[in-house]
VOTILUM-189128 format. One record per residue (C-alpha): residue in one letter; y, x, z. Coordinates in steps of 0.5 Angstrom, whole numbers, padded with zeros to 4 digits, always signed. Each point is the difference from the previous one (the first is absolute). Example, Ala and Ser with C-alpha at 12.3 -4.5 7.8 and 13.67 -1.06 7.14 Angstrom:
BEGIN
A-0009+0025+0016S+0007+0002-0002
***
This chain:
BEGIN
X+0006+0029-0026X-0006-0004-0001X-0001-0006-0004X-0003-0007+0001X-0007-0001-0004X+0002-0006-0004X-0007-0002+0000X+0001-0002+0008X+0000-0007+0000X-0003-0002+0007X+0003-0002+0006X-0003+0001+0007X+0002-0003+0007X-0004-0001+0006X+0002-0004+0006X-0004-0001+0006X+0000-0004+0007X+0000+0006+0005X+0003+0000+0007X+0007+0003-0002X+0007+0000+0004X+0005-0005-0003X-0001+0001-0007X+0004-0005-0005X-0004-0005-0004X+0003+0002-0006X-0001+0006-0005X+0007+0003-0001X-0001+0007-0002X-0005+0005-0003X-0006+0000+0005X+0001-0007+0003X+0006+0002+0005X+0006+0005+0000X-0004+0005+0004X-0005+0000-0005X-0005+0000+0006X-0005-0004-0005X-0002-0006+0005X+0002-0007+0001X-0002-0006+0005X-0001-0004-0007X+0004-0006+0003X+0004-0004-0004X+0001+0001-0007X-0006+0005+0001X-0005-0004+0003X-0007+0001-0003X-0003-0006-0004X-0007-0002-0001X+0000+0000-0007X+0004+0003-0006X+0007-0003+0000X+0001+0002-0008X+0000+0005-0005X+0006+0002-0005X+0000+0004-0006X+0006+0005-0001X+0001+0004-0006X-0001+0007+0002X+0000+0004+0007X+0002-0003+0006X+0003+0003+0006X-0002-0002+0007X+0002-0007+0002X+0006-0002+0005X-0002-0006+0003X+0006-0004+0004X+0003-0007+0000X-0006-0003-0003X+0000+0004-0006X-0003+0006-0003X+0004+0005-0004X-0003+0006-0004X+0003+0005-0005X-0004+0000-0007X+0000+0006-0005X+0002-0002-0007X-0006-0001-0005X-0001+0005-0006X+0006+0004+0002X+0002+0006+0004X+0006-0002+0004X+0002-0006+0003X-0002-0005+0006X+0001-0007+0001X+0001-0004+0007X-0005-0007+0001X+0000-0005+0006X-0006-0004+0001X-0001-0006+0005X-0004+0003+0005X-0004-0007+0001X-0001-0001-0007X+0001+0006-0004X+0005-0003-0005X+0006+0003-0002X+0007-0002+0003X+0003+0005-0004X-0001+0006-0004X-0001+0005-0004X+0007+0003+0001X+0001+0006-0003X+0001+0007+0004X+0001+0005-0005X-0001+0007+0001X-0003+0006-0004X-0007+0000+0003X-0005-0006+0002X+0002+0001+0007X+0004-0004+0005X-0002-0003+0007X+0004-0005+0005X+0001-0002+0007X+0002-0006+0003X+0005-0002+0006X+0004-0006+0002X-0002-0004-0006X+0002+0005-0005X-0004+0005-0005X+0002+0007-0001X-0003+0004-0006X+0000+0007-0002X-0002+0003-0006X-0001+0007-0002X+0007+0001-0003X+0003-0001+0007X+0003-0007-0001X-0001-0004+0006X+0001-0008-0001X+0000-0006+0004X-0002-0007-0001X+0000-0006+0003X-0008-0001+0002X+0001-0008-0001X+0003+0000-0007X-0001+0007-0003X+0008+0000-0001X+0002+0007+0000X+0005+0003+0004X+0003+0007+0001X-0003+0006-0004X+0001+0007+0003X-0001+0007-0004X-0003+0005+0005X-0001+0005-0005X-0003+0002-0007X-0007+0001+0002X-0006+0002+0004X+0000-0007+0005X-0007-0001+0001X-0001-0002+0007X+0000-0008+0002X+0006-0002+0003X+0000-0003+0007X+0005-0005+0003X+0001-0002+0007X+0006-0003+0004X+0005+0000-0006X-0001+0007-0002X-0005+0003-0006X-0003+0007+0001X-0001+0003-0007X-0003+0007-0001X+0001+0004-0006X+0004+0005-0004X+0000+0005+0006X+0003-0005+0005X-0002-0006+0005X+0006-0005-0001X+0002-0006+0004X+0002-0006-0004X+0004-0006+0002X-0004-0006-0001X+0006-0005-0002X+0004+0005-0004X-0004+0005-0003X+0004+0006+0003X-0002+0006+0003X+0000+0000+0007X-0002+0008+0001X-0005+0005-0003X-0004+0006+0002X-0002+0005-0004X-0008+0001+0000X-0004+0005-0004X-0001-0003-0007X-0001-0007+0003X-0006-0002-0004X-0004-0006+0001X+0000-0001+0008X+0002-0007+0001X+0004+0000+0007X-0003-0003+0006X+0005-0003+0004X-0001-0001+0008X+0005-0002+0005X+0003+0007+0001X-0001+0003-0007X-0002+0001-0007X-0006+0004-0001X-0002+0004-0007X-0004+0005-0002X-0001+0005-0006X-0004+0006-0003X-0002+0006+0004X+0001-0004+0005X+0007-0002+0001X+0001-0006+0005X+0007-0003+0002X+0002-0004+0006X+0007-0003-0001X+0004-0005+0004X+0002-0006-0002X+0007+0002+0000X-0002+0006-0005X-0001+0005+0005X-0005+0006-0001X-0004-0001+0006X-0006+0005-0002X-0004+0004-0005X-0007+0002+0000X-0001+0005-0001X+0006+0004+0002X+0002+0005-0003X-0003-0003-0007X-0006+0004-0002X+0001-0002-0008X+0002-0005-0004X-0003-0004-0007X+0000-0006-0004X-0004-0006+0003X-0001-0003+0007X-0004-0005+0003X+0001-0007+0003X+0000+0000+0008X-0001-0005+0005X+0004-0001+0007X-0003-0004+0006X+0004-0003+0005X-0005+0000+0006X-0001+0007+0000X+0007+0003-0003X-0004+0004-0005X+0001+0002-0007X-0006+0001-0005X+0001+0004-0005X-0004+0004-0006X+0000+0006-0005X-0006-0002-0004X-0006-0001+0004X+0003+0004+0006X+0003-0005+0005X+0005+0001+0006X+0002-0005+0006X+0007+0002+0002X+0004-0003+0006X+0005-0004-0003X+0005+0002+0006X-0001+0007+0000X-0003+0002-0007X-0005+0004+0004X-0007+0000-0003X-0005-0004+0004X-0007+0000-0004X-0003+0001-0007X-0004-0004-0004X-0003+0000-0007X+0001-0006-0005X+0001-0001-0007X+0004-0006+0000X+0005-0003+0005X-0003-0002+0007X+0000-0006+0003X+0002-0001+0008X+0000-0005+0005X+0002+0000+0007X-0007+0002+0002X-0003+0003-0006X+0001+0005-0006X-0004-0001-0007X+0000+0006-0005X-0004+0001-0006X-0002+0006-0003X-0005+0003-0005X-0003-0008+0000X-0001-0001+0007X+0004-0004+0004X+0001+0002+0008X+0003-0004+0006X+0003+0004+0005X+0002-0002+0007X+0008+0000+0000X+0000+0003+0007X-0006+0005+0001X+0000+0002-0008X-0008-0001+0001X-0004-0003-0006X-0002-0007+0001X-0004-0001-0007X+0000+0002-0007X-0002-0004-0006X-0002+0004-0007X-0003-0006-0004X-0001+0001-0007X+0005+0006+0000X+0005-0004-0005X+0005-0003+0005X+0007+0001-0002X+0005-0005+0003X+0006+0002+0005X-0001-0005+0005X-0007+0000+0004X-0002-0004+0006X-0006-0003+0002X-0002-0007+0001X+0003-0006-0004X+0003+0003-0007X+0005-0003-0004X+0000+0004-0007X+0005-0001-0005X-0003+0003-0006X+0002+0002-0007X-0006-0001-0005X+0003+0002-0006X+0007-0003+0000X-0003-0006+0004X+0003-0001+0007X-0005-0003+0005X+0000-0002+0007X-0007+0001+0003X-0003-0001+0007X-0006+0004+0002X-0002-0001+0007X-0003+0007+0001X-0001+0004+0006X+0001+0007-0004X+0006+0002-0005X-0001-0003-0007X+0001+0004-0006X+0006-0002-0004X+0002+0003-0007X+0007+0000-0003X+0006+0003+0003X+0006-0003-0004X+0005+0004-0002X+0002+0003+0006X+0000+0008+0000X-0003+0002+0006X-0005-0002+0005
***
């Protein structure tokens, strides 16, 4: 099992005003939305600002932010130690701290969170999933899902939290913390569940990609039969417009039909792609490429200084939440190409 570098103390997030279909104006999960498509209309709480809003110093490594209900939520590694994380709430307008830090425990410096209907759900590496009131920080229920190997961000949607780890994909009831169903998967490492209207999608090493119904029924596995297995995995994206899953195994990418599980196309990407209703964006060997969603034809590419390492990339105006050391900043850059962002917080994979 890979361990988190303790020196990783940054945060990176891009939110862009592209033409997309009915994207919610909040960032409630890894890659902004529960489908992990990595695109947003940037309305409401995510509206772009003409100047930096605020800057806050936090003690150590910062997770990706959740932005909802007028607040920004992050998990933060405990400083000067090898284990434990805390949860903070920051006022989205001022950067003030209405509550936190709240101790999350754990035997590593990893934890991550998701948001739904006024509640936060935080998972640590030991498999403890806890609920919190997003307004007050009051702790609700806690559930132990296993003993170790939970290193994928959870995803909460419509009253259910989807968790990958310890060899299973699980559906957890948001109100009680009880397990609704679980499906055995190959190792279950790292892949944050991407949720669509008819299924949940995860991808692991080799690759082993799963399409599972919202009721826990296994719809398909790619490839079938399984070719190999191993530790590790990659976060994947789902796009409702085309009903496609974008999965990866190292740099090799697979576009899979979400209904049938059949391979549609291939791509190369070193990080999780971002997809909109009309375009697909891939970062590979320091080059960002945009492709037409329907034809697959390349529209443009951008190399720049060769040091881009951010997950969410689109063109036009860019809102960067950047970690500089242990500082969380909101910075607007009006540019017509992707900007370079350093620092990834303490999420485990790209």
